[in-house]
N, CA and C atoms as a LAMMPS dump frame, in Angstrom:
ITEM: TIMESTEP
0
ITEM: NUMBER OF ATOMS
288
ITEM: BOX BOUNDS ff ff ff
-5.0000000000000000e+02 5.0000000000000000e+02
-5.0000000000000000e+02 5.0000000000000000e+02
-5.0000000000000000e+02 5.0000000000000000e+02
ITEM: ATOMS id mol type element x y z
1 1 1 N 0.888 28.362 0.235
2 1 2 C -0.166 27.7 -0.11
3 1 3 C 0.074 26.057 0.052
4 2 1 N -0.909 25.136 0.73
5 2 2 C -0.427 24.213 1.076
6 2 3 C -0.756 22.932 -0.151
7 3 1 N -0.498 22.307 -0.687
8 3 2 C -0.651 20.902 -1.202
9 3 3 C -1.557 20.216 -0.376
10 4 1 N -2.814 19.171 -1.272
11 4 2 C -3.795 18.588 -0.873
12 4 3 C -2.767 17.138 -0.761
13 5 1 N -3.158 16.256 0.41
14 5 2 C -2.716 14.992 0.199
15 5 3 C -3.41 14.313 -0.523
16 6 1 N -2.475 13.4 -1.223
17 6 2 C -3.378 12.834 -2.4
18 6 3 C -3.557 11.318 -1.745
19 7 1 N -4.738 10.899 -1.886
20 7 2 C -5.347 9.711 -1.183
21 7 3 C -4.856 8.622 -2.008
22 8 1 N -4.711 7.581 -1.194
23 8 2 C -4.456 6.386 -1.788
24 8 3 C -4.791 6.069 -2.952
25 9 1 N -6.167 6.049 -3.671
26 9 2 C -6.549 6.16 -4.84
27 9 3 C -5.549 6.971 -6.091
28 10 1 N -5.528 8.368 -5.618
29 10 2 C -4.739 9.166 -6.638
30 10 3 C -3.241 8.894 -6.398
31 11 1 N -2.501 8.454 -4.979
32 11 2 C -1.132 8.326 -5.577
33 11 3 C -1.297 7.058 -6.509
34 12 1 N -1.681 5.814 -5.909
35 12 2 C -1.672 5.05 -7.482
36 12 3 C -1.778 5.233 -8.223
37 13 1 N -2.626 6.016 -8.741
38 13 2 C -3.447 6.437 -10.064
39 13 3 C -2.075 7.024 -10.455
40 14 1 N -1.762 8.232 -9.989
41 14 2 C -0.415 8.392 -10.304
42 14 3 C 1.059 7.778 -10.485
43 15 1 N 1.234 6.675 -9.454
44 15 2 C 2.059 5.936 -10.133
45 15 3 C 1.784 4.915 -11.25
46 16 1 N 0.528 4.52 -11.412
47 16 2 C 0.437 3.752 -13.067
48 16 3 C 0.476 4.349 -14.117
49 17 1 N 0.357 5.896 -13.915
50 17 2 C 0.156 6.449 -15.442
51 17 3 C 1.687 7.266 -15.753
52 18 1 N 2.957 6.421 -14.309
53 18 2 C 4.054 7.386 -14.428
54 18 3 C 4.789 5.964 -14.746
55 19 1 N 4.435 4.811 -14.893
56 19 2 C 5.05 3.534 -15.313
57 19 3 C 5.249 2.957 -16.387
58 20 1 N 5.96 2.048 -17.056
59 20 2 C 5.534 1.339 -18.023
60 20 3 C 5.356 0.302 -17.801
61 21 1 N 6.321 -0.503 -16.771
62 21 2 C 6.08 -1.441 -15.951
63 21 3 C 5.965 -1.574 -14.492
64 22 1 N 4.547 -1.248 -13.967
65 22 2 C 4.423 -1.241 -12.561
66 22 3 C 4.731 -2.595 -11.328
67 23 1 N 5.566 -2.093 -10.54
68 23 2 C 5.483 -3.428 -9.842
69 23 3 C 4.472 -3.003 -8.242
70 24 1 N 4.698 -4.533 -7.411
71 24 2 C 3.596 -4.254 -6.331
72 24 3 C 4.438 -3.146 -5.839
73 25 1 N 3.909 -2.786 -4.26
74 25 2 C 4.147 -1.333 -3.876
75 25 3 C 3.813 -1.828 -2.441
76 26 1 N 4.61 -1.182 -1.418
77 26 2 C 4.237 -1.013 0.051
78 26 3 C 4.141 0.492 0.432
79 27 1 N 3.159 1.331 0.417
80 27 2 C 2.98 2.15 0.862
81 27 3 C 3.308 2.7 2.235
82 28 1 N 3.779 3.56 2.887
83 28 2 C 3.585 3.943 4.365
84 28 3 C 4.697 3.091 5.164
85 29 1 N 6.145 2.982 4.59
86 29 2 C 7.163 2.54 4.564
87 29 3 C 7.961 3.397 5.51
88 30 1 N 7.582 4.655 5.443
89 30 2 C 8.426 6.35 6.554
90 30 3 C 7.812 6.189 7.183
91 31 1 N 6.759 5.67 7.566
92 31 2 C 5.997 5.991 8.521
93 31 3 C 4.742 7.177 8.897
94 32 1 N 4.497 7.927 7.255
95 32 2 C 3.935 8.593 7.01
96 32 3 C 2.355 8.651 6.527
97 33 1 N 1.949 7.346 6.069
98 33 2 C 0.883 6.999 5.545
99 33 3 C -0.135 6.649 7.158
100 34 1 N -1.027 6.831 6.94
101 34 2 C -2.074 6.9 8.086
102 34 3 C -3.338 6.847 8.261
103 35 1 N -4.221 5.935 8.603
104 35 2 C -5.37 5.704 8.55
105 35 3 C -6.279 5.873 10.097
106 36 1 N -6.929 6.541 9.978
107 36 2 C -7.538 7.01 11.501
108 36 3 C -6.597 7.698 12.658
109 37 1 N -5.933 8.442 12.047
110 37 2 C -4.641 8.668 12.865
111 37 3 C -3.806 7.95 12.771
112 38 1 N -3.539 6.596 13.001
113 38 2 C -2.638 5.646 13.223
114 38 3 C -1.842 5.353 12.032
115 39 1 N -0.28 5.145 12.597
116 39 2 C 0.639 4.955 11.277
117 39 3 C 0.083 3.586 10.764
118 40 1 N 0.102 3.184 9.096
119 40 2 C -0.288 2.47 8.612
120 40 3 C 0.288 1.736 7.364
121 41 1 N 0.392 0.372 7.011
122 41 2 C 0.994 -0.116 5.474
123 41 3 C 0.072 -0.69 5.079
124 42 1 N 0.144 0.239 3.563
125 42 2 C -1.028 -0.39 2.771
126 42 3 C -0.216 -1.072 1.708
127 43 1 N -0.161 -2.24 1.051
128 43 2 C 0.188 -3.193 0.329
129 43 3 C -0.538 -3.444 -1.062
130 44 1 N 0.231 -2.572 -2.41
131 44 2 C -0.845 -2.693 -3.005
132 44 3 C 0.033 -3.527 -4.293
133 45 1 N -1.193 -4.108 -5.347
134 45 2 C -0.845 -4.408 -5.926
135 45 3 C -1.706 -4.866 -7.313
136 46 1 N -1.602 -5.14 -9.126
137 46 2 C -2.417 -4.87 -10.032
138 46 3 C -2.672 -6.191 -10.647
139 47 1 N -2.482 -7.545 -9.496
140 47 2 C -3.233 -8.718 -9.625
141 47 3 C -3.556 -9.373 -8.782
142 48 1 N -4.561 -10.432 -8.67
143 48 2 C -4.626 -10.836 -7.314
144 48 3 C -3.431 -11.879 -7.18
145 49 1 N -3.029 -12.48 -7.748
146 49 2 C -2.178 -13.61 -7.404
147 49 3 C -0.734 -12.919 -6.806
148 50 1 N -0.57 -11.251 -7.483
149 50 2 C 0.438 -10.693 -6.597
150 50 3 C 0.215 -10.175 -5.325
151 51 1 N -1.011 -9.792 -5.581
152 51 2 C -1.708 -9.275 -3.798
153 51 3 C -1.074 -10.094 -2.719
154 52 1 N -1.973 -11.656 -2.941
155 52 2 C -1.87 -12.891 -2.65
156 52 3 C -0.54 -13.382 -1.81
157 53 1 N 0.388 -12.925 -2.802
158 53 2 C 1.691 -13.546 -2.386
159 53 3 C 2.273 -12.502 -1.618
160 54 1 N 1.886 -11.145 -1.988
161 54 2 C 2.527 -9.813 -1.101
162 54 3 C 1.785 -10.208 0.728
163 55 1 N 0.787 -10.557 0.472
164 55 2 C 0.148 -10.436 1.775
165 55 3 C 0.855 -11.582 2.672
166 56 1 N 1.694 -12.579 1.815
167 56 2 C 2.304 -13.934 2.343
168 56 3 C 3.872 -12.942 2.858
169 57 1 N 4.031 -12.589 2.06
170 57 2 C 5.658 -11.946 2.028
171 57 3 C 5.575 -11.079 3.326
172 58 1 N 4.71 -10.626 3.344
173 58 2 C 4.698 -9.165 4.848
174 58 3 C 4.021 -9.897 5.984
175 59 1 N 3.539 -11.843 6.325
176 59 2 C 2.793 -12.296 7.175
177 59 3 C 1.368 -11.026 7.5
178 60 1 N 0.723 -10.709 7.015
179 60 2 C -0.539 -10.632 7.151
180 60 3 C -1.121 -11.122 6.087
181 61 1 N -1.14 -12.779 5.937
182 61 2 C -1.853 -13.523 5.118
183 61 3 C -3.97 -13.625 5.251
184 62 1 N -3.777 -13.018 6.685
185 62 2 C -5.305 -13.103 6.845
186 62 3 C -5.828 -11.527 6.773
187 63 1 N -5.109 -11.219 6.577
188 63 2 C -5.881 -9.388 5.976
189 63 3 C -6.499 -9.278 5.183
190 64 1 N -7.683 -8.719 5.069
191 64 2 C -8.978 -9.012 3.222
192 64 3 C -8.014 -8.182 2.3
193 65 1 N -8.715 -8.795 1.331
194 65 2 C -7.684 -8.138 -0.184
195 65 3 C -9.166 -7.155 -0.193
196 66 1 N -8.739 -5.614 -0.757
197 66 2 C -9.349 -4.8 -1.182
198 66 3 C -9.928 -4.518 -2.79
199 67 1 N -10.319 -4.822 -3.426
200 67 2 C -10.4 -4.149 -4.807
201 67 3 C -10.822 -3.024 -4.954
202 68 1 N -10.04 -1.965 -5.805
203 68 2 C -10.182 -0.829 -5.651
204 68 3 C -10.454 -0.271 -7.183
205 69 1 N -11.605 0.466 -7.718
206 69 2 C -11.614 1.012 -8.566
207 69 3 C -11.736 2.441 -8.571
208 70 1 N -10.605 2.961 -9.844
209 70 2 C -10.551 4.164 -9.434
210 70 3 C -10.227 4.636 -10.71
211 71 1 N -10.79 6.396 -11.565
212 71 2 C -10.953 6.329 -12.641
213 71 3 C -10.801 5.248 -13.442
214 72 1 N -9.511 4.984 -14.321
215 72 2 C -9.638 4.093 -15.625
216 72 3 C -8.526 2.84 -15.04
217 73 1 N -8.544 2.592 -13.607
218 73 2 C -7.183 1.732 -13.383
219 73 3 C -8 0.426 -12.224
220 74 1 N -7.699 -0.426 -12.238
221 74 2 C -8.137 -1.492 -10.989
222 74 3 C -7.139 -1.85 -10.325
223 75 1 N -6.879 -1.828 -8.86
224 75 2 C -5.828 -2.403 -7.84
225 75 3 C -6.176 -3.287 -7.155
226 76 1 N -5.542 -3.692 -6.26
227 76 2 C -5.833 -4.416 -4.842
228 76 3 C -5.006 -4.159 -3.871
229 77 1 N -5.518 -4.042 -2.71
230 77 2 C -4.717 -3.555 -1.439
231 77 3 C -5.216 -4.293 -0.375
232 78 1 N -3.919 -4.171 0.584
233 78 2 C -4.777 -4.49 1.756
234 78 3 C -3.859 -3.885 3.182
235 79 1 N -4.255 -3.667 3.928
236 79 2 C -4.123 -2.63 4.868
237 79 3 C -3.776 -3.205 6.192
238 80 1 N -2.331 -2.915 6.51
239 80 2 C -1.541 -3.781 7.869
240 80 3 C -1.834 -2.499 8.821
241 81 1 N -2.699 -2.469 9.969
242 81 2 C -3.193 -1.361 11.268
243 81 3 C -2.237 -1.998 12.135
244 82 1 N -2.077 -3.02 12.596
245 82 2 C -1.593 -3.379 13.56
246 82 3 C -0.095 -3.076 13.909
247 83 1 N -0.086 -1.862 15.174
248 83 2 C 1.023 -1.232 15.729
249 83 3 C 2.337 -2.165 15.545
250 84 1 N 2.54 -3.346 16.102
251 84 2 C 3.983 -4.048 16.042
252 84 3 C 3.898 -4.659 14.984
253 85 1 N 3.193 -4.833 13.687
254 85 2 C 3.513 -5.25 12.659
255 85 3 C 4.163 -3.921 11.715
256 86 1 N 3.24 -2.833 11.888
257 86 2 C 3.352 -1.504 11.232
258 86 3 C 5.075 -1.237 11.686
259 87 1 N 5.089 -0.939 12.591
260 87 2 C 6.889 -0.519 13.139
261 87 3 C 8.072 -1.595 12.805
262 88 1 N 7.153 -2.766 12.595
263 88 2 C 8.79 -3.693 12.239
264 88 3 C 9.119 -3.52 10.689
265 89 1 N 7.256 -3.017 9.974
266 89 2 C 7.417 -3.053 8.509
267 89 3 C 8.547 -1.963 7.827
268 90 1 N 8.66 -0.944 8.849
269 90 2 C 8.891 0.394 8.604
270 90 3 C 10.555 0.391 9.225
271 91 1 N 10.678 -0.417 10.105
272 91 2 C 11.854 -0.474 10.089
273 91 3 C 12.724 -1.741 9.24
274 92 1 N 11.846 -2.013 8.78
275 92 2 C 12.467 -3.407 7.961
276 92 3 C 13.026 -2.543 6.584
277 93 1 N 12.024 -1.749 5.919
278 93 2 C 12.395 -1.169 4.865
279 93 3 C 13.319 -0.163 5.192
280 94 1 N 13.863 0.498 6.683
281 94 2 C 14.651 1.106 6.392
282 94 3 C 16.302 0.604 6.033
283 95 1 N 16.27 -0.497 6.392
284 95 2 C 17.716 -1.051 6.575
285 95 3 C 17.856 -1.968 4.247
286 96 1 N 16.507 -1.794 3.827
287 96 2 C 16.8 -1.981 2.574
288 96 3 C 16.843 -0.991 1.698
């Protein structure tokens, strides 16, 4: 029996429910997250100021912020789909 892959919303929901003090996240640093069949990185934060700073930190200040509502949670996300940027971030997070 294979497990169903979690959606971004499901993953973030489970993360929030399991943490007392959640911190912003970088999803996809192992190269396993995809959008339309391509590797991607998703920045996730729980306040507008945090997601804005997170975009700056990852050199994607022009990427749009998505406000996501799922069940009883609200979070903010930014997709990074540029191949060079995704590969750079995957390599960067391998070292840290």
